N, C-alpha and C positions, 0 to 999 in steps of 0.2 A: 093443860095443853102442853107445859113444859115438861111434865113428868112423861107424857105420852111421847114426845118428840125424844127425849132422853132414852126411853124404852126401845123406840124403834131403832135410834142409834147403835145401841147395845144388840139388837137384832140382827143388823147389819155385820157387826163385828163378828158375831158369833158365826153367821153365813160365810164370811170370808174366811174364818179359821176353819171351818170343815171343808170348804171347798179346796183350800190350799194344802190341807192335809192329804186330801185324795190325789190331786194332780201332781204334787211333788212325790209321790210314792209309787208312780206308774212303773219305775224299774223293779221295785219290789214285788209289786201286784204281778208283773210279767213273769218273774222268777217262782214265785208261789204256785202261779195256775200253769205254769208252762205255755204263757201266750205268746205265740210266734210274733214277729214284727209284721208279718204279713196280715195277720188278724187283728193286730192292734188298732189300725185306723177303724176298721168296722166296729169295735167296741166302744171306742172314743166317740165316733160320728153318732152312735145309738144315743148318747146321753143328751145332746142338744135336741135331737129328733123327739125324744120323749119328754124333755123339758118343754119343747113348744106344745106338745099335746098336753102336758100337765097345767101349762100356762092357760091355754084356752078352757079348759075344763074348770080350772078355779075360778074365772071370772063368771060363769054361769052360777057357781056356788056362791061367791061373793055376794051376787046379786039376792040370794036368799037368805044367808045368815050372817054375812059381814065380813070383812077382811079381817078383824080381829080374831074372830072365831076360827077362821080358816088357819091364821097364821100360829095359834096356839096348839093347833094339831100337827101341821106339817113340818114345823121347825124341829121339836123333838122327832119326829118321824124320818127326818133328813139323818139325825145323828144315828139313829138305830139302823139305818141302811148303811152309813159308812161302817158301823161296827161288823155288820154282816159281811161287807166287802173283804174284810180282814180274817174273817172265820173259816171260810171254805177252802176247799182244795180242787174242785172240779170246775171246768169252764162254765158248765151251765149253772152252778152257784154264783159264780161272779157275774154272769149274765143276768140272774135275776136280782142281784144286789144292786148292780149298776142301773138295771132298768127301774128299780123302785128309787134309787137315787136320782135319776133324770126326772122322772114324773113329780117327785116331792119338790125338787129343787125348783122346777118350772112353776109348780103352784105357790112355792115360797117367793120365788122372785116376782111373779104377778102381785100376790097379795100383799107384799111388803111395799112394792112401788106404789100399788093404789093407795095403800094407808098412807105413804109418804106424800103423795099428790094430794089426797084430801087434807093432810095437815097443812101442806103449801097452801092449798086453797084458803084455809081458814087464815093463815098467816098473812096472806096477801102479798108475799115476797118469796123469792128463790130461797129454799133451804135443801133441795134435793142432792146438791153437791156435796154438802157436808154428809148426808148418808152414804153417798158413794165413796167419800174419803174414809168413812168407818168401815166399809167393806174393804179398803185397801190395807187399813191397820189390821183388821182381821187377817188378812192375808200374809202380813208381815209374821204374825204371831204363829199361824198355822206353818208356815214355812220354817220358822226357828224351831217350832215344837219337833217338826218332822226330821230337821236336821240334827237336834239332840238325840233323837230316838235313832237314827242310823250311827251317829257316832258311838252310842252304848250298846249297838247292835240289839236293840230292841224289836222283836218280831212284830207283823202287822196285827196280829190278834191282841196284843198288849197294847199298842200304840193307838189303834183305831178304837178298841174296846175301852181303854183308860179316858182317851178323849170324849167319847160317847158319854161315858158315865159323868164326866164333868159337865160338858156342854149341854146335854140334855135337860139336867136339872136347871141349870141356868136359864135356859131356853123357856121352861115351864115358870119359873119364877119371874122372867121378864115380862112374860105374856100377861101377867095380872095387870101390869100398868099401860099396856096398849091401849090408846085413845080409842073410845067406842062412840056409840051415838050421843051419849050425854056430851062429850067433848067436841065431836065433829058436827052433829046435826046431820044435815043432807050433803055434807061437803064431799064425800065421797061419790055419792050418786051425782051430784051437780058437776064434778070434774070428770066423771065417766061418760055423762051425757056430753059434756064439751067435747072429750076426746072421740066421740062417735059422730060429730058433725061432718058433713061432706065439704072437703076440700079438694081442689084439684092436685093431682099426683104430679103434673109434670114440672112446676117450679122445684118440688121437693127432690126429684130424682138425682140431681148431682149430689145432694147432701146424703140421700139414701145410699149411694155408692161410697162415698167418703166413710160413711158408718160402717159399711160391709168391709171394706178393705181394712179399716183400724181394727174391727173385731177379727177378721182373718189373721192379723199380726198379732192380737191378743190371745187367740185360741193357739197360734203357733207357739208362743211362749209358754202358755199355761200347760199344754200338753207334751211339748218335746224339749223344753230348755234343760231339764234335768236328765231326760234320756240322751240328749246330744252330749252334755258333759261326761256322763257315765260311759256311753259306747263310743262317742266318737272321740273324746279328747282323753279317755282313761281316767277320768276322777273318781275319788272314793265317793260312796254314797251320800255321807254327812256333807263333804264339800260341795257336791253338785247341787244340794238344795239350796245354797247360796244364790244360784242363778236367779231362782224365782224370788227369793228374798229380797234381792238386789234390785228386781224389776218392781216389785211392789212398794219398795222403799222410795223409788224414784217416781212411782206413780203418785204416792202420798205426797211428797214434797213439792212434785209437780203442780198438783191440783191445789195445795195450799198456796202456791205462789202465782198460779195461773191468772187470776182474774186481775191481778196487779198488772202482768206483763200485756194483757189485753188492754186494759186502761190507758198504759202508756205507750203501746206500739200498734194498737189495733189488732183486729181478729185475723185479717188475711196475713200479715207478717208473722204472726204467732203459728198459725196452722201452717203455713210453709215451711218455716223452721223446725215445727213439731214433725213434719212429714220426712224432711232432710235428715234430721237427727235420727228418726226411727230407721230410715233406710241405712243410715251409717251404722247403725246398731247391728242390724242383721248382716251387713257387710263385714264388720268386725268379728262377729261370732263366725261366720263362715270361714275366715281365715285365721282365727284364734290358735295359736301355737300350743296352748297350755289351757288348763282349767281356769286358772286366774284371769286370763285374758277373755274367756267366755263369759265369766261372771261379770267383768267390767262391761264388756259388750251389750250384755242383757240389762244392764243398768241403765246405759246410755239410751238404749231402746225404749226402756220405761219412761225416761224424761220427754221422749219424743210423742209417743202414744197419748201420754196424759192429755196433751194440750188439744188433741184433735176430737175426741168424744164429747167434752162437755160442750166445745164450741159447735158442733153438729146441731146439738138441742138447741142452743142459743140462737143460732142462724136460723133454725126453723121457726123458732118462736117470733122472731122479727120479720119473717117472710109473711106471717098469719097472726098478727098481734090480738086479733080478736078470737081467734081461735087456736091458740098456742097449745093447747092441751090435745088438740086434734093433730096438730103438726108432730108433737113429741110422741104421741101414740104410734103413728106410721112410721116415724124415724127408728122408734124402739124395735121394730119389728125385723129391722136389719141387723141387730146384734145376733139374733139367732141365724139369719143368712150367713154371717160371717162365721160362727162357730160351726155351723155345719160344713161350710167349704174349707175352713182352716185346717181341721184336722185330716181329713182323708187327702187334701192336696198334698201337704208336708208329709204325711205318711206314704202316699203313692211314689212321690219322688225319691224319698229316702229309701223305699225297698228297691226302686229301679237303679239307684245309683249310690248316694251316700247322703248323710244329714247335712254336710257342708253344703252341696248343691240343692238340697231341700230347702235350705234357709233363703235361698236366693229367690224362691218362688214368692213369698210375702213381701220380700224387699221390693220385688217390681211392683206389686200391687200397692204398696203403701206409698211409692214413688208417684203412682197415677193420681194420688191425692193433691199433688202439686198443682196441675191444670185447673182443677176443681176449687181451688182456693179462693178465687175471685167471688164464688157464691157465698162466701162467710161474711161478705162486706155489708154494713148497714146502708147500703147505698139505695137512694130514691129508685133506681133502675131495678133492682131485685125485687122491691115491694110491688113495683107497676108490672113486673112480669108475672108475680103471684097473682095480682088481681084479674090480669089478663087470662089466667089459667093455661 
């Protein structure tokens, strides 16, 4: 069990690394393929759409062959699709590479989280936050590698190709230690059945909205922070990568300290402070006079967002303590909603005006979490509302 948990954590690190390499290289991808700012939101939106399709499809495959078998195939496949994104020179080649990346990432996300939930089911306590912290660590590594590549003027074929050549074998090696039926028994199936139980939607809707708003903010940073620094603030490519790096460092530190803050102050104040801090980060980024100020602003934003997403899951579990897996599964759907809305929203506003104005759109949405914060309280009234449906 310990080996399986460690292997899955490494898998999350590798996933975060590959994802960060792609999103922090958007300006270079645009230049290589001649992708216009008008077309960019469409390409970026296609990735989460296909990821959703890949996630749904993988759930059926996992039922037949298990999460471990799916993971062993799709994680190296994600690395190969990353390499393909750096090798072409025509838009149709980029579309194929990003399409494959989206489908495989969706399958990877679903199967990794299924395996994680299965492990958590066997452990009998929460361990999922640690896996998502590992993803943040991978994001830091990926952004740092991309920054070094830009500093040394390494082209995308070399950057993505080398990363794939290193990460894919690591993924294959790590896959040998993923937990399977011998370690998990029926834990994955039991967790999936628990997630499929019927629970009312109405008590979860405020939390679903909070999740969507948080992921709209996250998608805005993932897809446009580097581009904003290069196109909006005139930053060098290597320096611009620090915007996403700072964001992910803040996410990791915030998640490491978040549980203590909740224990001391309570979930509602932490969520309110996180939403206000995230909105402040967007506002500071929108008025940033120079790249260093933009980097600092996105770092502030990371400290804000990190407090919201884990607390959404925790609040859903408190609403339905007997069916927490079902609540978490429903809430998780809204991370895809956030990614689907975030990229086109920021891209459309930027295309019509500027990236400074575009950053105000996710700022307003993350402020909408403030009136929803009361639903994060472990209060008897919330539980009674859940029971009433």
